[in-house]
GUMI-163221 format. One record per residue: residue in three letters; x, y, z of N, C-alpha, C in turn. Coordinates in nm, 4 decimals. Example, Ala and Ser with C-alpha at 12.3 -4.5 7.8 and 13.67 -1.06 7.14 Angstrom:
# residues 2
type | n_xx | n_yy | n_zz | ca_xx | ca_yy | ca_zz | c_xx | c_yy | c_zz
ALA | 1.3190 | -0.5690 | 0.7800 | 1.2300 | -0.4500 | 0.7800 | 1.3200 | -0.3300 | 0.7800
SER | 1.2850 | -0.2250 | 0.7080 | 1.3670 | -0.1060 | 0.7140 | 1.2900 | 0.0030 | 0.7870
***
This chain:
# residues 109
type | n_xx | n_yy | n_zz | ca_xx | ca_yy | ca_zz | c_xx | c_yy | c_zz
MET | -0.2729 | -0.7864 | 2.0561 | -0.3013 | -0.6539 | 2.1080 | -0.2523 | -0.6458 | 2.2530
LEU | -0.1918 | -0.5332 | 2.2850 | -0.1401 | -0.5111 | 2.4206 | -0.2513 | -0.4725 | 2.5172
HIS | -0.2281 | -0.5017 | 2.6432 | -0.3170 | -0.4530 | 2.7486 | -0.2774 | -0.3086 | 2.7778
VAL | -0.3751 | -0.2241 | 2.8106 | -0.3473 | -0.0836 | 2.8411 | -0.3539 | -0.0641 | 2.9913
PHE | -0.2482 | -0.0044 | 3.0461 | -0.2454 | 0.0301 | 3.1884 | -0.2186 | 0.1794 | 3.1994
ILE | -0.3064 | 0.2507 | 3.2664 | -0.2917 | 0.3951 | 3.2842 | -0.2287 | 0.4195 | 3.4206
GLN | -0.1069 | 0.4713 | 3.4193 | -0.0359 | 0.5006 | 3.5435 | -0.1116 | 0.6081 | 3.6221
PRO | -0.0981 | 0.6113 | 3.7549 | -0.1725 | 0.7087 | 3.8366 | -0.1535 | 0.8543 | 3.7929
GLU | -0.0319 | 0.8928 | 3.7551 | -0.0077 | 1.0308 | 3.7115 | -0.0846 | 1.0614 | 3.5832
ALA | -0.0915 | 0.9654 | 3.4940 | -0.1660 | 0.9834 | 3.3698 | -0.3159 | 0.9908 | 3.3976
ALA | -0.3616 | 0.9089 | 3.4906 | -0.5035 | 0.9119 | 3.5272 | -0.5418 | 1.0486 | 3.5837
GLN | -0.4515 | 1.1083 | 3.6610 | -0.4771 | 1.2423 | 3.7147 | -0.4845 | 1.3450 | 3.6027
GLY | -0.3930 | 1.3370 | 3.5067 | -0.3955 | 1.4290 | 3.3929 | -0.5204 | 1.4124 | 3.3090
LEU | -0.5616 | 1.2877 | 3.2895 | -0.6837 | 1.2595 | 3.2143 | -0.8053 | 1.3164 | 3.2858
GLU | -0.8135 | 1.2934 | 3.4145 | -0.9264 | 1.3433 | 3.4935 | -0.9315 | 1.4961 | 3.4914
ALA | -0.8154 | 1.5600 | 3.5024 | -0.8108 | 1.7073 | 3.4995 | -0.8594 | 1.7601 | 3.3647
ALA | -0.8192 | 1.6955 | 3.2551 | -0.8625 | 1.7401 | 3.1227 | -1.0128 | 1.7215 | 3.1048
VAL | -1.0640 | 1.6072 | 3.1471 | -1.2080 | 1.5817 | 3.1363 | -1.2853 | 1.6835 | 3.2201
ASP | -1.2402 | 1.7092 | 3.3418 | -1.3063 | 1.8079 | 3.4278 | -1.3032 | 1.9461 | 3.3644
TYR | -1.1895 | 1.9827 | 3.3069 | -1.1776 | 2.1139 | 3.2428 | -1.2797 | 2.1271 | 3.1295
TYR | -1.2840 | 2.0299 | 3.0393 | -1.3775 | 2.0376 | 2.9271 | -1.5226 | 2.0370 | 2.9746
ALA | -1.5532 | 1.9604 | 3.0775 | -1.6901 | 1.9553 | 3.1295 | -1.7325 | 2.0898 | 3.1874
GLN | -1.6410 | 2.1574 | 3.2561 | -1.6740 | 2.2851 | 3.3204 | -1.6613 | 2.4032 | 3.2255
ALA | -1.5569 | 2.4069 | 3.1440 | -1.5326 | 2.5221 | 3.0568 | -1.6174 | 2.5196 | 2.9309
ALA | -1.6559 | 2.4017 | 2.8876 | -1.7335 | 2.3911 | 2.7637 | -1.8660 | 2.3197 | 2.7904
SER | -1.8617 | 2.1865 | 2.7938 | -1.9842 | 2.1100 | 2.8171 | -1.9504 | 1.9651 | 2.8512
PRO | -2.0404 | 1.8992 | 2.9212 | -2.0183 | 1.7565 | 2.9473 | -2.0070 | 1.6747 | 2.8172
ALA | -2.0762 | 1.7183 | 2.7126 | -2.0686 | 1.6466 | 2.5846 | -1.9276 | 1.6543 | 2.5263
LEU | -1.8628 | 1.7711 | 2.5372 | -1.7258 | 1.7847 | 2.4874 | -1.6302 | 1.6994 | 2.5714
ALA | -1.6517 | 1.6969 | 2.7014 | -1.5693 | 1.6129 | 2.7893 | -1.5831 | 1.4661 | 2.7497
GLU | -1.7039 | 1.4248 | 2.7155 | -1.7273 | 1.2864 | 2.6731 | -1.6564 | 1.2578 | 2.5408
ARG | -1.6574 | 1.3530 | 2.4478 | -1.5869 | 1.3346 | 2.3208 | -1.4360 | 1.3236 | 2.3434
PHE | -1.3842 | 1.4030 | 2.4368 | -1.2419 | 1.3939 | 2.4706 | -1.2099 | 1.2537 | 2.5226
LEU | -1.2912 | 1.2046 | 2.6140 | -1.2690 | 1.0726 | 2.6727 | -1.2779 | 0.9623 | 2.5673
ILE | -1.3723 | 0.9741 | 2.4766 | -1.3854 | 0.8750 | 2.3686 | -1.2614 | 0.8765 | 2.2798
GLU | -1.2125 | 0.9966 | 2.2471 | -1.0915 | 1.0034 | 2.1642 | -0.9713 | 0.9447 | 2.2379
PHE | -0.9607 | 0.9713 | 2.3673 | -0.8523 | 0.9127 | 2.4472 | -0.8587 | 0.7600 | 2.4411
GLU | -0.9765 | 0.7042 | 2.4637 | -0.9926 | 0.5580 | 2.4645 | -0.9639 | 0.4980 | 2.3270
THR | -1.0096 | 0.5647 | 2.2220 | -0.9836 | 0.5180 | 2.0859 | -0.8343 | 0.5210 | 2.0556
THR | -0.7675 | 0.6276 | 2.0979 | -0.6236 | 0.6403 | 2.0769 | -0.5480 | 0.5305 | 2.1513
CYS | -0.5875 | 0.5044 | 2.2750 | -0.5225 | 0.3961 | 2.3514 | -0.5388 | 0.2620 | 2.2809
ALA | -0.6581 | 0.2351 | 2.2283 | -0.6819 | 0.1092 | 2.1574 | -0.5951 | 0.1009 | 2.0317
ASN | -0.5832 | 0.2116 | 1.9586 | -0.4991 | 0.2136 | 1.8384 | -0.3525 | 0.1922 | 1.8741
LEU | -0.3061 | 0.2562 | 1.9808 | -0.1669 | 0.2390 | 2.0225 | -0.1409 | 0.0964 | 2.0713
ALA | -0.2397 | 0.0352 | 2.1331 | -0.2239 | -0.1031 | 2.1790 | -0.2078 | -0.1982 | 2.0608
GLU | -0.2680 | -0.1639 | 1.9473 | -0.2544 | -0.2465 | 1.8271 | -0.1243 | -0.2184 | 1.7533
ARG | -0.0799 | -0.0910 | 1.7543 | 0.0401 | -0.0508 | 1.6807 | 0.1249 | 0.0423 | 1.7682
PRO | 0.1870 | -0.0097 | 1.8720 | 0.2591 | 0.0760 | 1.9669 | 0.3810 | 0.1470 | 1.9091
GLY | 0.4362 | 0.0979 | 1.8024 | 0.5564 | 0.1576 | 1.7454 | 0.5323 | 0.2849 | 1.6655
ILE | 0.4073 | 0.3275 | 1.6502 | 0.3799 | 0.4447 | 1.5668 | 0.4114 | 0.5764 | 1.6371
GLY | 0.4267 | 0.5745 | 1.7676 | 0.4522 | 0.6985 | 1.8409 | 0.5926 | 0.7516 | 1.8201
SER | 0.6064 | 0.8817 | 1.8407 | 0.7353 | 0.9488 | 1.8254 | 0.8264 | 0.9212 | 1.9454
LEU | 0.9553 | 0.9112 | 1.9187 | 1.0566 | 0.8942 | 2.0236 | 1.1171 | 1.0289 | 2.0645
ARG | 1.0533 | 1.1381 | 2.0269 | 1.1061 | 1.2729 | 2.0508 | 1.1470 | 1.2974 | 2.1956
PHE | 1.0708 | 1.2443 | 2.2901 | 1.0993 | 1.2665 | 2.4320 | 1.1563 | 1.1422 | 2.5004
ALA | 1.2099 | 1.0497 | 2.4232 | 1.2601 | 0.9229 | 2.4774 | 1.3662 | 0.9438 | 2.5846
HIS | 1.4415 | 1.0515 | 2.5758 | 1.5484 | 1.0781 | 2.6728 | 1.4954 | 1.1074 | 2.8143
LEU | 1.3655 | 1.1292 | 2.8276 | 1.3075 | 1.1619 | 2.9588 | 1.2794 | 1.0386 | 3.0449
LEU | 1.2921 | 0.9206 | 2.9878 | 1.2666 | 0.7982 | 3.0625 | 1.3787 | 0.7001 | 3.0353
GLU | 1.4649 | 0.6826 | 3.1317 | 1.5781 | 0.5933 | 3.1162 | 1.5321 | 0.4481 | 3.1222
GLY | 1.5850 | 0.3678 | 3.0319 | 1.5591 | 0.2248 | 3.0362 | 1.4362 | 0.1784 | 2.9614
ALA | 1.3640 | 0.2682 | 2.8967 | 1.2459 | 0.2290 | 2.8194 | 1.2315 | 0.3256 | 2.7020
GLU | 1.1647 | 0.2817 | 2.5985 | 1.1418 | 0.3670 | 2.4821 | 1.0158 | 0.4499 | 2.5049
LEU | 1.0320 | 0.5663 | 2.5634 | 0.9192 | 0.6569 | 2.5851 | 0.8752 | 0.7126 | 2.4500
ARG | 0.7495 | 0.6963 | 2.4207 | 0.6930 | 0.7449 | 2.2952 | 0.5792 | 0.8422 | 2.3245
THR | 0.5466 | 0.9235 | 2.2234 | 0.4343 | 1.0163 | 2.2367 | 0.3440 | 1.0035 | 2.1152
TRP | 0.2178 | 1.0358 | 2.1389 | 0.1197 | 1.0385 | 2.0307 | 0.0174 | 1.1456 | 2.0642
SER | -0.0103 | 1.2329 | 1.9687 | -0.1053 | 1.3414 | 1.9907 | -0.2470 | 1.2986 | 1.9547
LEU | -0.3416 | 1.3454 | 2.0343 | -0.4818 | 1.3245 | 2.0008 | -0.5127 | 1.4048 | 1.8754
THR | -0.6133 | 1.3649 | 1.8009 | -0.6450 | 1.4285 | 1.6738 | -0.7231 | 1.5586 | 1.6917
ARG | -0.8248 | 1.5574 | 1.7757 | -0.9152 | 1.6719 | 1.7864 | -0.8935 | 1.7582 | 1.9100
PHE | -0.8022 | 1.7183 | 1.9945 | -0.7760 | 1.7914 | 2.1187 | -0.6257 | 1.8136 | 2.1318
PRO | -0.5845 | 1.9250 | 2.1926 | -0.4408 | 1.9554 | 2.2020 | -0.3710 | 1.8843 | 2.3180
PHE | -0.3821 | 1.7532 | 2.3199 | -0.3185 | 1.6728 | 2.4246 | -0.2363 | 1.5648 | 2.3596
ARG | -0.1312 | 1.5251 | 2.4312 | -0.0461 | 1.4169 | 2.3837 | -0.0337 | 1.3135 | 2.4944
LEU | -0.0240 | 1.1877 | 2.4516 | -0.0059 | 1.0761 | 2.5438 | 0.1412 | 1.0370 | 2.5438
PHE | 0.1925 | 1.0065 | 2.6613 | 0.3282 | 0.9546 | 2.6767 | 0.3134 | 0.8093 | 2.7205
TYR | 0.3853 | 0.7203 | 2.6536 | 0.3678 | 0.5781 | 2.6832 | 0.4945 | 0.5004 | 2.6519
PHE | 0.4986 | 0.3800 | 2.7055 | 0.6030 | 0.2848 | 2.6688 | 0.5443 | 0.1450 | 2.6791
VAL | 0.6092 | 0.0514 | 2.6147 | 0.5645 | -0.0878 | 2.6162 | 0.6564 | -0.1676 | 2.7061
GLU | 0.5948 | -0.2492 | 2.7902 | 0.6694 | -0.3402 | 2.8776 | 0.5991 | -0.4749 | 2.8720
GLY | 0.6647 | -0.5718 | 2.8092 | 0.6025 | -0.7028 | 2.7925 | 0.4788 | -0.6913 | 2.7056
ASP | 0.3646 | -0.7348 | 2.7592 | 0.2386 | -0.7283 | 2.6842 | 0.1506 | -0.6113 | 2.7287
THR | 0.2142 | -0.5081 | 2.7871 | 0.1395 | -0.3951 | 2.8419 | 0.1837 | -0.2625 | 2.7810
LEU | 0.0861 | -0.1836 | 2.7401 | 0.1077 | -0.0462 | 2.6976 | 0.0847 | 0.0408 | 2.8212
ASN | 0.1909 | 0.0996 | 2.8721 | 0.1838 | 0.1830 | 2.9922 | 0.1674 | 0.3289 | 2.9527
ILE | 0.0550 | 0.3885 | 2.9892 | 0.0323 | 0.5304 | 2.9649 | 0.0888 | 0.6048 | 3.0856
LEU | 0.1954 | 0.6826 | 3.0621 | 0.2621 | 0.7547 | 3.1709 | 0.2110 | 0.8961 | 3.1895
GLY | 0.1615 | 0.9564 | 3.0836 | 0.1192 | 1.0950 | 3.0945 | 0.0158 | 1.1325 | 2.9907
VAL | -0.0719 | 1.2245 | 3.0294 | -0.1690 | 1.2877 | 2.9404 | -0.1463 | 1.4366 | 2.9609
GLU | -0.0770 | 1.4987 | 2.8665 | -0.0306 | 1.6368 | 2.8847 | -0.0796 | 1.7265 | 2.7720
HIS | -0.1113 | 1.8503 | 2.8083 | -0.1480 | 1.9495 | 2.7075 | -0.0261 | 1.9744 | 2.6192
GLU | -0.0476 | 1.9914 | 2.4899 | 0.0646 | 2.0074 | 2.3969 | 0.1443 | 2.1350 | 2.4191
ARG | 0.0857 | 2.2337 | 2.4822 | 0.1594 | 2.3583 | 2.5064 | 0.2382 | 2.3561 | 2.6373
ARG | 0.2237 | 2.2503 | 2.7126 | 0.2990 | 2.2397 | 2.8380 | 0.4461 | 2.2164 | 2.8072
ASN | 0.5318 | 2.2787 | 2.8853 | 0.6754 | 2.2575 | 2.8713 | 0.7080 | 2.1195 | 2.9273
ILE | 0.7375 | 2.0263 | 2.8403 | 0.7571 | 1.8864 | 2.8799 | 0.8955 | 1.8616 | 2.9384
ALA | 0.9951 | 1.9378 | 2.8995 | 1.1335 | 1.9108 | 2.9385 | 1.1528 | 1.8836 | 3.0875
PRO | 1.0922 | 1.9602 | 3.1796 | 1.1189 | 1.9329 | 3.3205 | 1.0344 | 1.8212 | 3.3806
VAL | 0.9452 | 1.7615 | 3.3036 | 0.8575 | 1.6573 | 3.3572 | 0.9366 | 1.5280 | 3.3729
PRO | 0.9588 | 1.4829 | 3.4942 | 1.0336 | 1.3574 | 3.5123 | 0.9388 | 1.2373 | 3.5053
PHE | 0.9452 | 1.1617 | 3.3993 | 0.8621 | 1.0430 | 3.3890 | 0.9284 | 0.9285 | 3.4619
ARG | 0.8487 | 0.8547 | 3.5342 | 0.8983 | 0.7386 | 3.6066 | 0.8179 | 0.6174 | 3.5628
SER | 0.8872 | 0.5115 | 3.5450 | 0.8229 | 0.3856 | 3.5136 | 0.7862 | 0.3174 | 3.6438
SER | 0.6574 | 0.3049 | 3.6678 | 0.6151 | 0.2322 | 3.7873 | 0.5457 | 0.1047 | 3.7423
LYS | 0.5635 | 0.0036 | 3.8161 | 0.5067 | -0.1263 | 3.7805 | 0.3570 | -0.1277 | 3.8092
LYS | 0.2877 | -0.2150 | 3.7347 | 0.1461 | -0.2349 | 3.7597 | 0.1298 | -0.2981 | 3.8968
PRO | 0.0200 | -0.2648 | 3.9661 | -0.0047 | -0.3316 | 4.0933 | -0.0352 | -0.4789 | 4.0695
ASP | 0.0101 | -0.5652 | 4.1586 | -0.0153 | -0.7097 | 4.1444 | -0.1521 | -0.7458 | 4.1932
***
């Protein structure tokens, strides 16, 4: 199983989504969103190749993959580097992804 590393940009997107659900709906819904995110990350760490390569052209030098959450309209952008699953983005599915420049940043030492 791969280690999961959430890049700072992805952490910001995750935090914004959790805050939105907590304020617009309820803290319980925000918690369900977070649980689904964590479950999805664990599943991707076990089977990283299941994600779509649809947006692979947005990240040069790595196989950028996407996977949509089941109960929420968000998709995760990730790639594998060594023994690490790097989560690059947590984006709403209706967001125009084309102009989003994904950058591969290394884990802090």
